[in-house]
C-alpha positions as CSV (number, residue, x, y, z in Angstrom):
1,M,9.6,-13.1,5.0
2,S,8.5,-9.5,5.8
3,G,11.9,-8.3,4.6
4,T,11.3,-10.0,1.2
5,L,7.8,-8.6,1.0
6,K,9.1,-5.1,1.9
7,W,11.6,-5.5,-0.9
8,L,8.9,-6.5,-3.3
9,Y,6.8,-3.6,-2.2
10,D,9.7,-1.2,-2.9
11,R,10.2,-2.7,-6.3
12,V,6.5,-3.0,-7.4
13,Y,4.5,-0.2,-5.7
14,T,4.3,3.1,-7.5
15,P,2.7,5.9,-5.4
16,L,-0.2,7.8,-6.8
17,P,0.6,11.3,-8.0
18,M,-0.9,13.8,-5.6
19,T,0.2,17.1,-7.0
20,E,-2.8,19.1,-5.7
21,D,-2.3,17.7,-2.2
22,K,1.4,18.3,-2.3
23,Q,0.8,21.9,-3.4
24,E,-1.6,22.4,-0.5
25,V,0.8,21.0,2.0
26,E,3.6,23.3,0.7
27,E,1.2,26.3,0.9
28,C,0.2,25.5,4.4
29,H,3.8,25.0,5.4
30,R,4.7,28.4,4.0
31,Q,1.9,30.0,6.0
32,L,3.1,28.2,9.1
33,I,6.6,29.5,8.6
34,E,5.2,33.0,8.4
35,R,2.9,32.7,11.5
36,L,4.7,30.5,14.0
37,D,7.9,30.9,15.8
38,K,10.8,28.4,15.3
39,Q,9.9,26.2,18.3
40,E,6.3,25.8,17.3
41,R,7.3,25.1,13.7
42,R,9.5,22.3,14.8
43,L,6.6,20.8,16.8
44,V,4.3,20.9,13.8
45,L,6.9,19.4,11.5
46,R,7.5,16.6,14.0
47,I,3.8,15.9,13.9
48,I,3.8,15.9,10.1
49,D,6.8,13.6,10.0
50,A,5.2,11.2,12.4
51,K,1.9,11.1,10.3
52,D,3.9,10.5,7.1
53,H,5.8,7.6,8.8
54,I,2.4,6.1,10.0
55,A,1.0,6.4,6.4
56,A,4.1,4.8,4.9
57,E,4.0,1.9,7.4
58,R,0.3,1.4,6.7
59,S,0.9,1.3,3.0
60,V,3.6,-1.4,3.3
61,D,1.4,-3.3,5.8
62,S,-1.6,-3.2,3.4
63,F,0.6,-4.4,0.5
64,I,1.9,-7.3,2.6
65,C,-1.6,-8.3,3.9
66,G,-2.9,-8.2,0.3
67,F,0.0,-10.3,-1.0
68,R,-0.5,-12.9,1.8
69,L,-4.2,-13.0,1.1
70,A,-3.6,-13.6,-2.6
71,W,-1.0,-16.2,-1.8
72,G,-3.4,-18.0,0.6
73,M,-6.2,-17.9,-2.0
74,A,-3.9,-19.3,-4.7
75,N,-2.8,-22.1,-2.4
76,E,-6.4,-22.9,-1.5
77,L,-7.5,-22.8,-5.1
78,N,-4.6,-25.1,-6.0
79,H,-5.7,-27.6,-3.3
80,Y,-9.3,-27.4,-4.4
81,M,-8.4,-28.0,-8.1
82,K,-6.4,-31.1,-7.2
83,E,-9.3,-32.6,-5.3
84,R,-11.9,-31.7,-7.9
85,P,-10.8,-32.3,-11.5
86,V,-12.0,-30.0,-14.3
87,P,-14.8,-31.5,-16.4
88,E,-13.8,-32.5,-19.9
89,N,-16.2,-29.9,-21.6
90,D,-14.7,-27.1,-19.5
91,S,-11.9,-25.2,-21.3
92,G,-10.8,-23.3,-18.2
93,P,-11.6,-20.7,-15.6
94,D,-12.3,-18.1,-18.3
95,T,-15.2,-20.1,-19.8
96,L,-18.6,-18.7,-18.8
97,A,-21.6,-20.9,-18.5
């Protein structure tokens, strides 16, 4: 099921635009290129790649957990509504008392 939820995440989720953050990352990257030797740059880039991977995995996991929570709540509400019929004077869940 996680494969299906990952597919749904890829189809539905739209990342927030973070232009300021991206510009800051690019500026810091440029400064690192100027200050560090090649071996040190590779190490820093490996750290950044690993952190990006962790962030992406957490984003997918958060989406899947939220989807499963919503699915469980919908199933529980459906079960509750079957056991307790809606009163005749209630026109639905949008009606405020």
